[in-house]
C-alpha positions in Angstrom: -43.5 -3.7 -7.7 -42.4 -7.3 -6.6 -42.0 -8.6 -9.6 -39.7 -5.8 -10.4 -37.9 -6.2 -7.6 -37.4 -10.0 -8.1 -36.3 -9.0 -11.8 -33.4 -6.4 -10.5 -32.2 -9.3 -7.4 -31.9 -12.2 -10.3 -30.4 -9.8 -12.5 -27.7 -8.6 -10.3 -27.0 -12.1 -9.2 -26.4 -13.2 -12.5 -23.6 -10.6 -13.0 -22.2 -11.6 -9.9 -21.8 -15.4 -11.2 -21.0 -14.1 -14.7 -17.6 -11.9 -13.1 -16.9 -14.7 -10.4 -16.5 -16.9 -13.0 -14.4 -14.4 -15.8 -12.4 -13.9 -12.4 -12.0 -16.9 -11.1 -11.2 -18.7 -15.2 -8.9 -15.2 -15.8 -5.4 -15.7 -16.1 -3.6 -15.6 -12.6 -0.1 -14.3 -13.3 -0.7 -10.8 -13.3 -1.6 -10.2 -16.7 -4.4 -8.2 -14.9 -1.9 -5.5 -13.9 -2.1 -2.0 -14.5 1.5 -0.8 -14.2 3.9 -3.9 -14.5 7.0 -3.6 -11.7 9.4 -2.7 -14.3 7.2 -0.3 -15.6 6.3 1.1 -11.9 10.0 0.8 -10.9 11.8 2.5 -14.0 8.5 5.6 -13.5 9.2 6.0 -9.6 13.1 6.6 -10.6 11.7 9.4 -12.9 10.4 10.9 -10.8 12.8 10.5 -8.2 15.7 13.1 -11.2 13.1 15.3 -10.5 12.8 15.3 -6.2 15.0 16.8 -3.8 17.2 13.0 -3.6 20.8 12.5 -2.5 22.6 9.9 -3.0 25.5 8.7 0.4 29.1 7.4 -0.5 27.8 3.8 0.4 25.2 4.4 -2.0 22.3 4.7 0.0 19.3 6.9 -1.8 18.6 9.8 1.2 15.4 11.3 0.4 13.9 15.3 1.7 10.9 14.7 2.9 8.2 16.2 4.8 6.8 15.2 7.9 3.3 15.0 5.8 4.9 13.1 3.5 6.5 10.1 6.3 3.3 9.8 7.1 1.4 9.4 3.9 4.0 7.1 2.9 4.2 4.5 5.8 0.4 4.7 6.1 0.2 3.5 2.5 3.7 0.9 3.3 1.2 -0.6 6.3 -1.9 -0.6 4.1 0.0 -2.3 1.1 1.8 -4.7 3.1 -1.6 -6.0 5.6 -4.0 -5.5 1.7 -1.2 -8.1 0.9 -1.5 -11.3 3.9 -5.0 -10.0 3.7 -4.9 -11.9 0.0 -2.7 -14.4 1.2 -5.3 -15.3 3.8 -8.4 -15.5 1.6 -7.1 -17.2 -0.4 -6.1 -20.1 2.5 -9.7 -19.8 3.7 -11.4 -19.8 0.4 -8.7 -22.8 -1.1 -9.6 -26.4 -0.7 -6.6 -27.5 -0.1 -6.0 -26.4 3.0 -7.3 -27.7 6.8 -10.3 -26.4 8.4 -7.8 -25.8 11.5 -5.9 -23.6 8.4 -8.9 -21.3 7.3 -10.4 -20.8 10.8 -6.4 -19.7 12.0 -6.6 -17.6 9.1 -10.0 -16.1 9.7 -8.5 -14.8 13.1 -5.3 -13.0 11.8 -7.4 -11.5 9.1 -9.9 -10.5 11.8 -7.1 -9.5 14.2 -5.7 -7.3 11.4 -9.5 -5.6 10.6 -9.2 -5.3 14.6 -6.1 -3.7 14.5 -6.7 -1.7 11.6 -9.9 -0.2 13.6 -7.6 -0.2 16.8 -5.1 2.3 15.4 -7.8 4.7 13.3 -10.0 4.9 17.1 -6.7 6.2 18.7 -4.6 8.8 15.8 -8.3 10.4 16.2 -8.6 10.0 20.1 -5.0 11.8 20.0 -5.8 14.2 17.8 -8.9 15.6 19.2 -7.5 15.3 22.5 -5.0 17.7 21.7 -3.3 20.5 19.4 -0.6 17.7 17.9 -0.2 18.1 13.7 -0.8 14.5 13.2 -0.3 11.8 14.5 0.9 7.7 12.8 -0.7 4.4 15.4 0.9 1.0 13.3 -0.1 -2.2 16.3 2.7 -4.5 15.5 2.7 -7.9 17.2 3.5 -7.2 21.3 4.3 -3.2 20.7 2.3 0.4 19.1 4.2 2.8 18.1 3.1 6.1 18.0 4.5 8.7 16.4 3.4 12.1 17.3 4.1 15.0 14.4 4.7 18.0 17.0 7.6 19.7 18.1 8.5 18.0 21.7 6.6 15.5 24.3 6.0 16.7 27.8 5.9 13.1 30.1 2.6 14.5 30.6 1.2 13.7 27.4 3.1 10.9 26.7 1.9 9.0 29.8 -1.9 10.0 28.5 -1.0 8.8 25.0 0.2 5.4 26.3 -2.9 4.7 28.7 -4.9 5.6 26.0 -3.1 3.5 24.1 -3.2 0.6 26.6 -7.1 1.8 26.7 -7.7 0.4 23.6 -5.3 -2.2 23.2 -4.2 -3.8 26.3 -1.7 -4.9 27.1 0.5 -4.1 24.7 4.5 -2.1 24.7 4.1 1.4 24.1 6.6 3.7 22.7 5.2 7.3 21.6 7.8 9.5 19.6 7.3 12.8 18.0 8.3 13.8 15.0 9.2 17.6 14.8 6.8 19.2 12.3 8.3 20.6 9.0 
């Protein structure tokens, strides 16, 4: 039994090493992306043609999307931005071109991003559990935490309750609470 586990472990480690070497030696010019940026732009413009999209006089695109789609789009955008920052910070940590101080600073920023994501999720779930809101979006940025609640209206008591929950979780940060009418 021990020999089987040892063989399995060595096989997995070998696979890990082979994949790491492949990743490190692969071209870094973005050829591994599944969808190139030009293709993505074409795809999204084709999709937009089929949707309810208007153009204002100054060329601004106005899209009529639901609140559900808006919250999902904002969450996806935040996730993409954070993933990109995390990737850049990981490159700093892995690179030998940076000082120990710069690497430690990058690690601290990575930890801050993870902590903020966790706190945002906790606050969203807490607010959803404590009241009958359709959805909640929490975004922590520097010294401000933005909370958007999908509801027809918010009373002062509800707003103060949300501010208290956010302050309990995030500490001394400015809290902005707003509501987005459902529909």
